[in-house]
C-alpha positions, 0 to 999 in steps of 0.5 A: 797720804789718805785724806780724811775724805779717803778714810771715810770712803775706804775704811780699812777692810781688815779692821773688824775686831773679834767679829769677821766679815763672814760672820756678819750676817742677818737671822731674821728669817729664822726669828720672824714669827717671834719678832712679830709677836714681840712688836706687832703691838709696838706703837711708841713711834707711830704718832710721830710718823703719822704726824710727819706724813700729814705734813708731806701728804705721802707716799712713805718709804720705809727701809728696813721695814721688818714685817711692815708695822709702821708702813701698814699703820700709815697705809691703814690711815689712808696714805700710800706706804712702801716698805723695803726688806731683805728677809722674805719671811719678815715680808711674808708675815706682813703680806699675810694680811693685805692693805690697800695702799701698802706694798711690801717689797724685798731688797737691800737697802744698801743699794736699790732702785725703785725708780721713783722719789718719795716726800718721806723716807725712813729707816725706823726702829733701829733698822740701821744698826744692822748695817755694820761696815762704814761703806755699807752705812754710806751706801745705804744713806746714799740709796735712801737720799736718792729716793727722797723728793727735792723738798722731802724728808729723811728720818732715821731712828737708832738707839742712843749708844750713851744710853747702853751700859754695855759693861752691865749686858755683857757675858749675861743671860737676860730674860726679855719676855715670856708671852702666849702666842695665840696663833701657835697655841704656844707659850714663848720665852725670849732670853738674850746674851751679849758680847760687846766689841767697844772699840768697833762699836759692834754688839753681837746678841744671841737670842734664845727663843724657848717655845713650849706647846703641848708640853714639848719645848722647842728652842731657836737660836740665832745670832745678830750683830748691831752697830752703835752710831754716835750723833756726830758720826751719823750726822757726818754720814748723812752729810757725805750722803748729800743730806743735811740734818735739820732736827735731832730729837731724843724721843718720838715726843720730840724731847731735846737730845742728850746723853740720857736719851734712849733714842738718837732721832734725826730729820734730814732734808737734801743739802743745798748744792 
């Protein structure tokens, strides 16, 4: 009979609900430019990471960094920062404007080796939600833990599942924004439609980007999968990865975590041997 530890290490590969493994692929190369348009000016979490890097003195490692938004901000403040992401198109946008002390690398956060450790490592802004399998989640956190210095900190930020009304979002086409893209000389509208498997805690989102330029409409469609992870589920995963949670917050202003929090934000360190 398998123990609970065995179950954590070896989840049933056949349990995928309506989302089979072959379909669990990312599409960020297709939407990299639109992602940058939407998030380039997002700064809600930046003061939090600036305060942490002042305490740890850097350097900083950002896993699933996208176009390098957080790493770039810390590098511009004079700290060494390294970003890792699997999307070459996302990284290309980040590299298009070089910044001293910033290095953006292509790699898979489920298994990587940079040959060094950092006093501050983070998985920022919901990047962990793209790691669908339990084994991959654990592999990601173990890879991260190997890159945290003995007295360093690990931070992970994800959506608080309790704050999302899955029933309200399912089977609806939602208009998320319309904005001008000055670089392309176009106007972009973003829509999304969600399909939710509550048993497997997976949300499949199809994104529609309608771009109008010179009177012509171009539509880009891509589908991404997200895994919701609950507080004690995530804490147990971190424990299995050799990390001990020291702080749990409900937002970047360090407000207490509760069921109404929009963010599940954890700070961890190496667990005692």
